[in-house]
C-alpha positions in Angstrom: -18.9 -50.1 -34.3 -16.2 -50.0 -37.7 -13.7 -52.5 -36.9 -9.6 -51.5 -37.2 -6.4 -52.9 -37.0 -3.9 -52.1 -34.1 -2.2 -49.9 -36.3 -5.3 -47.6 -37.5 -6.2 -47.4 -33.6 -2.9 -46.5 -33.0 -3.2 -43.8 -35.1 -6.8 -42.8 -34.0 -5.3 -42.3 -30.4 -1.8 -40.2 -31.5 -3.2 -37.1 -31.4 -4.8 -37.2 -28.1 -1.8 -39.2 -26.6 0.6 -36.4 -27.4 -1.4 -33.9 -26.0 -1.7 -36.0 -22.8 2.0 -35.9 -22.6 2.2 -32.2 -22.4 -0.3 -31.9 -19.6 1.5 -30.8 -16.3 -0.3 -32.7 -13.4 -1.8 -36.2 -13.1 -5.1 -34.6 -12.9 -5.0 -32.8 -15.9 -4.1 -35.8 -17.6 -7.2 -38.0 -15.7 -9.6 -35.6 -17.2 -8.3 -35.2 -20.6 -8.3 -39.4 -20.8 -11.8 -39.1 -19.8 -13.1 -36.2 -21.9 -11.5 -38.0 -24.7 -12.6 -41.4 -23.8 -16.5 -41.2 -25.6 -14.7 -39.8 -29.1 -11.9 -42.2 -28.9 -14.3 -45.4 -28.2 -17.0 -44.9 -30.6 -19.4 -47.4 -28.9 -20.9 -44.7 -26.4 -20.8 -45.1 -23.0 -19.2 -42.7 -20.3 -15.2 -43.3 -18.5 -14.1 -42.4 -15.1 -10.8 -42.4 -13.5 -9.8 -43.5 -10.0 -6.3 -43.0 -9.1 -4.5 -44.4 -6.2 -3.2 -42.4 -3.5 -1.7 -43.9 -0.1 -2.8 -47.5 -1.3 -6.6 -45.8 -1.6 -8.3 -45.3 -4.9 -9.5 -41.8 -5.0 -12.3 -40.4 -7.5 -9.8 -38.2 -10.2 -12.1 -37.5 -13.2 -14.8 -38.6 -14.9 -16.9 -37.8 -18.5 -20.2 -37.3 -16.9 -22.2 -36.5 -13.7 -23.7 -40.1 -13.5 -20.3 -41.5 -14.1 -18.2 -39.6 -11.4 -21.2 -40.5 -8.8 -21.1 -43.9 -9.5 -17.5 -44.5 -9.8 -16.9 -42.6 -6.9 -19.5 -44.5 -4.7 -17.4 -47.5 -5.3 -14.7 -46.0 -2.9 -17.2 -45.2 -0.3 -18.5 -48.4 -0.2 -15.5 -50.3 -0.6 -17.0 -52.3 -3.0 -17.3 -52.5 -7.0 -15.6 -53.5 -10.3 -13.0 -50.9 -9.8 -11.8 -52.0 -6.3 -11.6 -55.4 -7.3 -9.4 -54.5 -10.4 -7.3 -52.4 -8.3 -6.7 -54.8 -5.3 -6.2 -58.3 -7.7 -4.3 -57.2 -10.4 -6.6 -57.7 -13.1 -9.4 -56.7 -15.5 -13.1 -56.5 -14.5 -16.2 -57.4 -16.6 -19.9 -57.1 -16.0 -22.0 -57.6 -18.9 -25.4 -57.0 -16.7 -24.9 -55.1 -13.6 -28.7 -56.4 -13.2 -27.3 -59.5 -12.3 -24.1 -58.6 -10.5 -24.1 -60.6 -7.3 -20.4 -59.5 -6.3 -21.5 -56.0 -5.4 -25.1 -56.0 -3.6 -24.6 -52.3 -2.6 -23.0 -50.9 -4.9 -24.8 -52.4 -8.3 -28.5 -51.6 -7.5 -27.3 -47.8 -7.3 -25.4 -48.2 -10.4 -28.4 -49.7 -12.4 -30.3 -46.8 -10.8 -27.8 -44.3 -12.4 -28.3 -45.6 -15.7 -25.5 -48.0 -16.3 -26.0 -51.8 -17.3 -22.6 -52.8 -18.8 -19.3 -51.8 -16.4 -15.5 -52.4 -17.3 -12.4 -51.3 -14.9 -9.2 -51.8 -15.8 -5.8 -51.1 -14.2 -3.8 -48.6 -14.9 0.0 -49.8 -14.5 3.1 -47.5 -13.8 6.4 -48.8 -15.9 7.5 -50.9 -12.6 3.8 -52.6 -12.4 3.2 -50.7 -9.6 -0.9 -49.5 -9.5 -1.6 -46.3 -10.3 -5.2 -46.6 -10.5 -8.2 -47.9 -12.5 -9.9 -46.8 -15.6 -13.8 -47.4 -15.6 -15.8 -47.6 -18.9 -20.0 -47.9 -18.3 -22.8 -48.0 -21.1 -26.6 -48.0 -20.5 -27.0 -51.3 -22.2 -26.3 -55.1 -21.4 -23.8 -56.8 -22.9 -22.0 -53.5 -24.7 -18.5 -54.6 -23.3 -17.4 -57.3 -26.8 -14.4 -58.5 -27.3 -13.6 -55.5 -29.9 -14.3 -53.0 -27.2 -12.6 -54.8 -24.6 -9.3 -54.4 -27.2 -10.3 -51.0 -27.7 -10.3 -50.2 -23.9 -7.4 -52.0 -23.1 -5.6 -49.9 -25.9 -7.1 -46.8 -23.9 -5.8 -48.1 -20.4 -2.4 -48.5 -21.3 -1.9 -45.4 -23.5 -3.6 -43.7 -20.5 -1.2 -45.3 -17.7 1.6 -44.4 -19.6 0.7 -40.5 -19.7 -0.5 -40.6 -16.3 3.0 -42.2 -14.9 4.9 -39.9 -16.9 2.9 -36.9 -15.4 3.6 -38.6 -12.0 6.9 -38.6 -12.5 7.1 -35.0 -13.2 5.4 -33.6 -10.7 7.6 -35.6 -8.2 10.7 -34.2 -9.7 9.3 -30.4 -9.8 8.4 -31.2 -5.9 11.8 -32.3 -5.5 13.5 -29.5 -7.1 11.2 -27.0 -5.7 11.8 -28.9 -2.1 15.7 -28.3 -2.8 15.2 -25.1 -3.9 13.1 -23.7 -0.5 15.8 -25.6 1.7 19.2 -23.8 0.0 17.0 -20.4 0.0 16.2 -21.1 4.2 19.7 -22.2 4.6 21.2 -19.0 3.0 19.2 -16.7 4.8 20.3 -18.4 8.2 23.9 -18.2 7.1 23.5 -14.5 6.6 21.3 -13.5 10.2 23.7 -15.8 12.1 26.8 -15.9 10.2 26.5 -19.6 10.0 28.4 -22.3 7.8 26.4 -23.7 5.0 26.2 -27.2 7.3 25.5 -25.4 10.6 22.7 -23.4 9.1 21.2 -26.8 7.5 21.6 -28.6 11.0 19.6 -25.8 12.6 16.5 -26.7 9.8 17.1 -29.9 10.4 16.8 -29.7 14.0 13.8 -27.5 13.9 12.4 -30.5 11.5 12.8 -33.0 13.9 11.3 -31.2 16.9 8.4 -29.9 15.2 7.9 -33.7 13.6 7.7 -31.9 10.3 9.4 -32.1 6.1 12.3 -30.3 6.1 11.0 -28.5 3.2 8.0 -27.4 5.0 10.0 -25.9 7.8 12.0 -24.2 5.0 9.0 -22.8 2.9 7.4 -21.4 6.6 10.8 -19.6 7.4 10.9 -17.9 3.6 7.0 -17.1 3.7 7.2 -15.5 7.4 10.4 -14.4 7.8 10.2 -15.5 11.4 13.6 -17.3 11.9 14.3 -19.2 15.2 16.5 -17.8 18.0 20.2 -17.6 17.4 21.5 -21.3 18.0 23.8 -22.4 20.5 27.5 -22.3 19.0 
């Protein structure tokens, strides 16, 4: 493997990182990161991303089928380096999975899929929240050298920033869409029943509370089905 200074590595990553920031969704970014991982990291091996959803890790993307199966198995068994990395706020490196004792169920299966060396690194948001875990697997033992660790740390930082940015954009789009749907539903009720905007919004809110559903979902249903509630009492 060739040696490179931090500035050289930044140049190597620049094009990929720029492309990641143009993507629309967190899933798109995760797929792009794992696809680019083997190319950006010239030491062989495969990459996987598990993302945190409601405090649970969820398989999001992997650069190969074997990596996807092995990475996802950590979620199913609730053990493995990625699980430890997410829980303990640290990076986890295992030079040889044959000798791993911390993961008695997962490690033998990982070896059976052809992996001997493994590394899992946290993906942190700008506010230091755990976004997920980037994992790297290699078929040879002792493949995670100090230089490899440095490269993986770089990749994890760039990936985390891109994923966090995509997450923020997604949340903003959801908020804007929700506000738009609620506004349209309020307008529909105003036109149908001759209500003020405050009265129409109160109707939506009442249905949301009665049905124990989010306001945006009630509004979306009204707009889609055009099935309006009965005329509210004045």
